[in-house]
C-alpha positions in Angstrom: 0.0 0.0 0.0 1.3 3.4 -1.0 0.5 7.1 -0.5 2.0 10.3 -1.8 3.1 12.6 1.0 4.7 16.1 1.1 8.0 16.5 2.8 9.9 19.4 4.3 11.5 20.3 0.9 8.0 20.9 -0.6 8.3 17.7 -2.6 5.7 15.0 -3.1 7.2 11.6 -2.3 5.6 8.1 -2.6 5.6 6.3 0.7 5.1 2.5 1.0 3.6 1.4 4.3 5.6 -1.1 6.3 2.9 -2.5 8.5 -0.2 -4.4 7.3 -2.2 -3.7 10.4 -2.1 -3.5 14.2 0.5 -5.9 15.6 -0.6 -5.6 19.2 -3.2 -7.5 21.2 -6.5 -5.7 21.6 -6.8 -6.3 25.3 -4.2 -6.5 28.1 -3.9 -6.1 31.8 -0.8 -5.3 33.7 0.3 -4.8 37.3 4.0 -4.1 37.6 3.4 -0.3 37.0 0.5 2.0 37.6 -0.3 3.7 34.3 -2.7 6.5 33.5 -3.4 7.7 30.0 -4.4 11.4 29.8 -7.3 11.2 27.4 -8.4 13.6 24.7 -11.9 14.9 24.0 -13.7 14.5 20.7 -15.3 17.7 19.4 -18.8 17.7 18.0 -18.1 18.5 14.3 -21.6 19.6 13.4 -22.3 21.8 16.5 -23.4 25.4 15.8 -21.1 26.5 18.7 -18.2 28.6 17.5 -14.9 26.6 17.6 -12.9 29.7 18.6 -15.1 29.9 21.7 -14.5 26.3 22.5 -17.2 24.4 20.6 -19.1 21.4 21.9 -18.0 17.9 22.9 -19.2 14.7 21.2 -19.9 12.8 24.4 -20.6 9.4 22.9 -17.2 9.3 21.1 -15.4 10.9 24.0 -16.6 8.3 26.5 -16.2 5.4 24.0 -12.5 6.2 23.7 -12.1 6.1 27.5 -13.6 2.6 27.5 -10.9 1.6 24.9 -8.2 2.8 27.3 -9.8 1.0 30.3 -10.1 -2.2 28.3 -6.4 -2.1 27.7 -5.7 -1.8 31.4 -5.0 1.9 31.7 -6.4 4.3 34.2 -7.8 7.5 32.7 -6.4 10.8 33.7 -9.4 13.0 33.0 -9.8 16.7 32.1 -6.1 17.3 31.9 -4.2 19.4 29.3 -4.5 16.5 26.8 -8.2 17.2 26.9 -7.4 20.8 26.1 -8.2 21.9 29.7 -7.7 25.6 29.9 -7.0 25.6 26.2 -10.5 25.5 24.8 -12.1 23.2 27.4 -13.7 25.4 30.1 -14.2 24.4 33.8 -18.0 24.1 33.2 -17.4 21.6 30.4 -14.7 19.8 32.4 -17.2 19.3 35.2 -19.5 17.5 32.9 -16.6 15.5 31.4 -15.5 14.4 34.9 -19.0 13.6 36.0 -19.8 11.5 32.9 -16.4 9.7 32.9 -16.7 8.9 36.6 -20.0 7.2 36.0 -18.6 5.2 33.2 -15.5 4.2 35.2 -17.6 3.0 38.1 -19.8 1.0 35.7 -16.9 -0.9 34.1 -14.5 -1.0 37.1 -12.1 1.4 35.4 -9.6 3.6 37.3 -10.0 7.3 37.0 -8.2 10.4 38.4 -9.4 13.9 37.4 -7.8 17.3 37.3 -8.7 19.9 39.9 -7.3 23.4 39.3 -8.3 27.0 39.4 -9.3 27.7 35.8 -12.8 29.0 36.7 -11.0 32.2 37.7 -10.6 35.1 35.2 -7.0 34.8 33.9 -6.8 38.4 32.8 -5.9 39.6 36.3 -4.3 38.5 39.6 -6.3 37.0 42.5 -5.6 36.8 46.2 -4.2 33.6 47.7 -7.5 33.1 49.5 -9.4 33.3 46.2 -7.1 30.8 44.6 -7.5 28.4 47.6 -11.3 28.7 47.3 -11.1 27.8 43.6 -9.0 24.8 44.3 -11.3 23.7 47.1 -14.3 24.0 44.8 -12.8 21.8 42.1 -11.2 19.2 44.4 -14.5 18.8 46.3 -16.4 18.3 43.0 -13.9 15.7 41.8 -14.1 13.8 45.0 -17.9 14.0 45.1 -17.9 12.1 41.8 -15.8 9.2 43.2 -12.6 10.1 41.3 -9.1 10.5 42.6 -7.9 14.1 42.5 -5.0 15.3 40.3 -4.0 18.7 41.8 -3.2 20.6 38.6 -0.7 23.4 38.4 -2.5 26.8 38.7 -1.9 29.7 36.2 -3.6 32.0 38.7 -1.1 30.9 41.5 1.8 31.3 39.1 0.6 34.9 38.4 0.0 35.8 42.0 2.6 34.1 44.1 5.6 36.2 45.0 7.6 33.6 47.0 7.8 29.9 47.6 5.9 30.4 50.9 2.9 31.4 48.8 2.9 28.0 47.2 3.4 26.3 50.5 0.4 28.2 51.9 -1.9 27.2 49.1 -0.9 23.5 48.9 -1.0 23.0 52.6 -4.6 24.3 52.8 -5.7 22.0 50.1 -3.8 18.9 51.1 -5.2 19.2 54.7 -8.7 19.0 53.3 -8.7 16.3 50.7 -10.3 13.0 51.7 -7.9 10.7 49.8 -4.2 11.1 48.7 -3.9 13.2 45.5 -1.6 13.2 42.6 0.3 16.5 42.3 1.2 17.9 38.9 4.2 19.9 38.0 3.7 21.0 34.4 6.7 22.7 32.8 6.4 26.0 30.9 7.2 24.2 27.6 3.6 22.8 28.0 2.2 26.0 29.3 4.2 29.2 29.2 1.9 30.7 31.9 3.5 28.4 34.4 7.0 29.7 34.3 8.6 29.9 37.7 6.2 27.5 39.3 6.9 26.7 43.0 8.4 30.1 43.3 11.7 29.9 41.3 12.6 29.7 37.6 15.5 27.4 38.4 14.2 23.9 38.4 16.5 22.7 41.2 15.3 25.3 43.6 11.7 24.8 42.6 12.1 21.1 43.1 13.2 21.7 46.7 10.0 23.6 47.4 7.9 20.9 45.9 9.7 18.2 47.8 9.3 20.1 51.1 5.5 20.2 50.5 5.4 16.5 49.7 7.4 15.4 52.8 5.3 17.6 55.1 2.1 16.1 53.7 3.2 12.6 52.7 0.0 11.0 53.9 -2.0 13.1 51.5 0.1 12.6 48.4 -0.2 9.5 46.3 2.4 10.7 43.9 3.6 13.5 41.7 3.5 13.8 37.9 6.3 16.0 36.5 6.3 17.1 32.9 9.6 18.8 32.4 11.0 16.6 29.5 14.2 16.2 31.5 14.9 12.7 32.6 17.8 13.6 34.9 15.6 16.0 36.9 12.9 13.4 37.2 15.3 10.8 38.4 16.8 13.2 40.9 13.4 14.1 42.3 12.3 10.4 42.2 15.2 9.5 44.5 14.2 12.2 47.0 10.6 11.2 47.3 9.3 9.4 50.4 9.0 5.6 49.8 5.2 5.8 49.9 5.0 8.5 47.2 5.0 7.5 43.5 6.8 9.3 40.7 4.4 9.5 37.7 6.5 10.2 34.7 5.1 12.9 32.4 8.2 12.7 30.2 6.9 12.0 26.7 10.5 11.8 25.4 12.1 9.3 27.8 9.3 7.3 29.2 10.6 3.7 28.4 13.8 4.3 30.4 12.1 6.1 33.3 9.3 3.5 33.6 11.9 0.6 33.5 13.8 2.3 36.3 17.2 1.8 37.8 18.7 0.0 40.8 17.0 2.4 43.1 13.5 3.2 41.9 11.2 3.3 38.9 8.6 5.7 37.6 4.9 4.9 37.2 3.3 6.8 34.4 0.7 9.5 33.6 1.3 10.4 30.0 -0.4 12.1 27.1 1.4 10.0 24.6 -0.3 6.9 25.9 -3.5 8.2 24.3 -1.8 7.7 20.9 0.2 4.6 21.5 -2.0 2.7 24.0 -2.0 -0.7 22.3 1.8 -0.7 22.1 2.2 0.6 25.7 -0.2 -2.0 27.1 1.8 -4.8 25.4 5.1 -3.3 26.7 3.7 -3.3 30.2 2.6 -6.9 29.9 6.1 -7.8 28.8 7.5 -6.0 31.9 5.1 -7.9 34.1 6.7 -11.1 32.7 10.2 -9.9 33.3 10.9 -9.7 29.6 12.8 -6.4 29.4 14.0 -7.2 25.8 10.4 -7.3 24.5 9.5 -4.3 26.6 12.2 -2.3 25.0 11.6 -3.6 21.5 7.9 -2.6 21.6 8.5 0.8 23.0 11.5 1.7 20.8 9.7 2.7 17.6 7.1 4.7 19.6 9.7 7.1 20.9 10.4 8.9 17.6 6.6 9.2 17.1 6.2 10.7 20.6 9.1 13.2 20.2 7.5 14.3 16.9 4.1 14.7 18.4 5.5 16.7 21.3 8.0 18.8 19.3 8.1 22.5 19.8 5.8 24.3 20.4 5.0 21.4 22.8 1.6 22.7 23.8 0.4 21.9 20.3 0.9 18.2 20.9 -2.9 17.6 21.3 -3.3 18.0 17.5 -1.2 15.0 16.9 -3.0 13.0 19.6 -6.4 13.7 18.0 -5.0 13.0 14.5 -3.9 9.5 15.6 -7.4 8.8 16.9 -8.8 10.0 13.6 -6.5 7.8 11.5 -7.3 4.8 13.6 -11.1 5.2 13.4 -11.9 6.3 16.9 -13.6 9.3 15.5 -14.9 10.1 12.0 -13.5 13.5 11.7 -10.4 15.6 12.4 -11.9 18.5 14.2 -10.9 19.8 17.6 -12.1 21.9 20.5 -11.1 25.5 19.8 -10.2 24.7 16.2 -6.9 23.3 17.3 -6.7 20.9 14.3 -4.9 23.8 12.6 -2.1 24.0 15.2 0.2 21.7 13.2 1.2 21.8 9.5 0.4 19.2 6.9 4.1 18.4 6.8 4.0 17.6 10.5 1.0 15.4 10.0 2.6 13.6 7.1 5.7 12.7 9.1 3.4 11.6 12.0 1.7 9.2 9.6 5.0 7.6 8.6 6.2 7.3 12.2 2.9 5.8 13.3 3.2 3.2 10.5 6.8 2.4 11.5 5.6 1.9 15.1 2.9 -0.5 13.9 0.2 1.8 15.3 -2.1 2.2 12.2 -4.8 -0.3 13.1 -6.4 -0.3 9.6 -3.8 0.9 7.1 -6.3 1.2 4.2 -8.5 3.4 6.2 -5.6 5.4 7.5 -4.4 6.0 3.9 -7.9 7.2 2.9 -8.1 9.6 5.8 -4.6 10.9 5.3 -5.3 11.5 1.7 -8.5 13.4 2.6 -6.6 15.7 5.0 -3.9 16.3 2.3 -6.6 17.2 -0.2 -8.1 19.8 2.1 -4.6 21.3 2.3 -4.4 21.5 -1.5 -2.3 18.4 -1.9 -4.2 16.3 -4.5 -3.5 12.7 -5.4 -4.7 11.3 -8.7 -4.8 7.8 -7.2 -3.8 6.1 -4.0 -2.3 2.7 -4.9 -3.5 -0.1 -2.7 
């Protein structure tokens, strides 16, 4: 099977697919690592709502995809940045998403953890620490009321208001003292969200890490783990080794996840990753191999997914969600390539063409013939016409 794709030199090049279909089992369970997939939302393509104002969610397709992740053995990290939280998905819509997903998780025995932040606050101006605390309280209480674990998301409002590390300690101490069950903290780097520069009170990661670790150690009984998304494996390993034994490190490193999950002689990372949304079948199979002590198979399965992940998360990193949704479109989980906020336009057709090749090389096109047809349609809408796709 072949398709003609444009490359970075503005040339049209014939590409022959290497895979004849998905090479991974459709269902797996695993236990040696805890793994959450941050899940995307499916936009309603025929809603009258204006995309630039957010648009509407296709609830049936969105929830169906979460069942696909649960069936593979993943927990779902709900209403995170992968779901365009704060980037098209409002808190009001996130509340409905969390409520609906929590019901579905309970019905099928799936694991769910949901983001609680402060995005109901007006981001155009600063807020007092008490106002920020109240916003966190509102969201954390809502998440817990739905039976979901809380992921305490990094707050743009706090990053804007806080003047010192003590301000962060004040806010997190208040929230952690109130939650019913241990939460997952989230340190999201500014490469994912430029509004979060200097989080924890210092732009130097090492000093910021010290503040975060102090908070964790002081409230160890209320912290299940921390997800850090800095795309720096050495910083993650350093912090991992400084955590209390009872606190998990959830890698958010979409560049180095195989090595970090595998671990070293001291500790390993569990996972809460956006890339798992796109590579879920491969990741589930890799985890199953790890369960069986088969490191060679684990590494063999994950190896071709890393170039795909690095491409999807290339700079500007915050646009990675476009590639995640494009993968879902290619693999038939949704019948259109439209996104909340019109974010399908955040990546070039060249980027999407390379993504197609890397997905094929990783064995992640479940139905190659369908993927070719859908890739050809996207190319055509970009003005790249093909007289014939050879099958």
